[in-house]
C-alpha positions as CSV (number, residue, x, y, z in Angstrom):
1,X,105.3,-86.8,-0.6
2,X,108.7,-85.5,-1.6
3,X,107.5,-84.0,-4.8
4,X,104.8,-82.0,-3.0
5,X,107.4,-80.6,-0.6
6,X,109.7,-79.6,-3.5
7,X,106.8,-77.9,-5.3
8,X,105.8,-76.0,-2.1
9,X,109.3,-74.8,-1.6
10,X,109.8,-73.7,-5.2
11,X,106.4,-72.0,-5.2
12,X,107.3,-70.1,-2.0
13,X,110.6,-69.0,-3.5
14,X,108.9,-67.7,-6.6
15,X,106.4,-65.9,-4.5
16,X,109.1,-64.3,-2.4
17,X,111.0,-63.1,-5.4
18,X,107.8,-61.6,-6.9
19,X,107.1,-59.7,-3.7
20,X,110.7,-58.4,-3.7
21,X,110.4,-57.2,-7.3
22,X,107.1,-55.4,-6.4
23,X,108.7,-53.7,-3.4
24,X,111.7,-52.6,-5.6
25,X,109.5,-51.2,-8.3
26,X,107.5,-49.3,-5.8
27,X,110.7,-47.7,-4.4
28,X,112.1,-46.8,-7.8
29,X,109.0,-45.3,-9.2
30,X,108.1,-43.4,-6.0
31,X,104.8,-45.2,-5.5
32,X,105.6,-46.2,-1.9
33,X,103.5,-44.5,0.7
34,X,106.5,-43.7,2.9
35,X,107.3,-40.2,1.5
36,X,104.9,-37.4,2.1
37,X,104.6,-34.9,-0.8
38,X,102.9,-31.7,-1.5
39,X,101.6,-30.4,-4.9
40,X,102.8,-27.4,-6.9
41,X,101.7,-26.3,-10.4
42,X,103.4,-24.7,-13.5
43,X,102.3,-23.8,-17.0
44,X,104.5,-24.5,-20.0
45,X,104.4,-23.4,-23.6
46,X,105.7,-26.8,-24.6
47,X,105.9,-29.9,-22.4
48,X,107.4,-32.4,-25.0
49,X,108.8,-35.5,-23.3
50,X,106.9,-34.9,-20.0
51,X,104.2,-37.2,-18.9
52,X,102.6,-38.3,-15.7
53,X,105.3,-40.0,-13.6
54,X,108.2,-37.9,-15.0
55,X,110.8,-37.0,-12.4
56,X,111.0,-33.6,-10.7
57,X,114.6,-32.8,-9.8
58,X,116.3,-30.2,-7.7
59,X,120.1,-29.9,-8.0
60,X,120.0,-33.2,-9.9
61,X,118.2,-35.1,-7.1
62,X,114.8,-36.5,-7.5
63,X,112.4,-34.7,-5.2
64,X,109.0,-35.5,-6.7
65,X,107.1,-36.5,-9.8
66,X,104.6,-35.1,-12.3
67,X,101.0,-36.1,-11.3
68,X,98.8,-34.3,-13.8
69,X,99.4,-32.9,-17.3
70,X,96.5,-31.1,-19.1
71,X,96.0,-28.7,-22.0
72,X,94.4,-25.3,-21.0
73,X,92.0,-24.8,-23.9
74,X,92.0,-21.0,-23.5
75,X,95.8,-20.4,-23.4
76,X,97.0,-23.5,-25.2
77,X,99.6,-24.1,-22.5
78,X,100.4,-27.3,-20.8
79,X,99.1,-27.1,-17.2
80,X,101.3,-29.3,-15.0
81,X,100.8,-30.4,-11.4
82,X,103.8,-32.0,-9.7
83,X,104.8,-33.0,-6.2
84,X,107.7,-32.1,-4.0
85,X,108.8,-34.1,-0.9
86,X,107.7,-32.6,2.4
87,X,110.5,-30.8,4.2
88,X,111.9,-29.3,1.0
89,X,110.9,-25.7,0.9
90,X,110.9,-24.0,-2.6
91,X,111.5,-20.2,-2.6
92,X,108.6,-18.3,-4.3
93,X,110.8,-16.8,-6.9
94,X,112.0,-20.2,-8.2
95,X,111.9,-21.2,-11.8
96,X,110.8,-24.6,-13.3
97,X,112.0,-25.8,-16.6
98,X,112.0,-28.9,-18.7
99,X,115.5,-30.3,-19.1
100,X,116.9,-33.2,-21.1
101,X,119.2,-35.9,-19.9
102,X,121.2,-35.7,-23.2
103,X,120.7,-36.6,-26.8
104,X,119.3,-40.1,-26.0
105,X,118.0,-39.5,-22.6
106,X,114.5,-38.5,-21.5
107,X,113.2,-35.2,-20.2
108,X,112.6,-34.3,-16.6
109,X,111.2,-31.3,-14.7
110,X,113.9,-29.2,-13.1
111,X,113.4,-26.7,-10.3
112,X,115.9,-23.9,-10.1
113,X,115.5,-22.3,-6.7
114,X,115.4,-18.5,-6.3
115,X,116.7,-16.4,-3.5
116,X,113.5,-15.2,-1.8
117,X,113.1,-15.6,1.9
118,X,109.4,-16.6,1.3
119,X,108.4,-20.1,0.2
120,X,105.7,-21.6,-1.9
121,X,102.7,-23.0,-0.2
122,X,100.8,-26.2,-1.0
123,X,99.1,-25.9,-4.4
124,X,100.9,-22.6,-5.4
125,X,101.9,-22.1,-9.1
126,X,105.4,-21.4,-10.1
127,X,105.3,-18.4,-12.5
128,X,108.8,-18.6,-14.1
129,X,108.8,-21.5,-16.5
130,X,110.7,-22.6,-19.6
131,X,109.3,-25.3,-21.8
132,X,111.1,-28.1,-23.6
133,X,113.5,-27.3,-26.4
134,X,113.3,-29.5,-29.5
135,X,116.7,-30.9,-30.3
136,X,115.6,-31.5,-33.9
137,X,114.6,-27.9,-34.4
138,X,117.9,-26.7,-33.0
139,X,119.8,-29.1,-35.3
140,X,117.8,-27.8,-38.3
141,X,118.6,-24.2,-37.4
142,X,122.3,-25.0,-37.1
143,X,122.4,-26.9,-40.4
144,X,120.4,-24.3,-42.4
145,X,122.4,-21.4,-40.8
146,X,119.2,-19.7,-39.7
147,X,120.4,-16.9,-37.4
148,X,117.7,-14.4,-36.5
149,X,120.1,-12.3,-34.4
150,X,122.2,-11.2,-37.4
151,X,119.2,-9.3,-39.0
152,X,120.4,-6.0,-37.3
């Protein structure tokens, strides 16, 4: 009888720890249903390093995530849909760009707010975008001395 009690206690502890890990993972990835979000869209020339689930940040603070990433077959641009937490109003002249966390870090979508008194509505598209910059191509340009501005 003592062995069964010990097994039940250990099984309960393992189950409690597993539930704790799932709750923590939901909070970290933003999957929890507690935060209401609204969608916005943007079109990038290059979306290297961005995928569904990538962070969307404003002033370095995570305010949403990328929910869709598709190629437009007519313009050959990366059409992106991302969310922003409700209560955060984005001016309609804001810019969105793909930034890097550093040489070894990943990419994220950064919103740079504009100064307009008018705000984006649910589902609006941000017109001012800047795609990701390839660090490899920048290093190759630096090493080869390729400077197109000196052709004048």
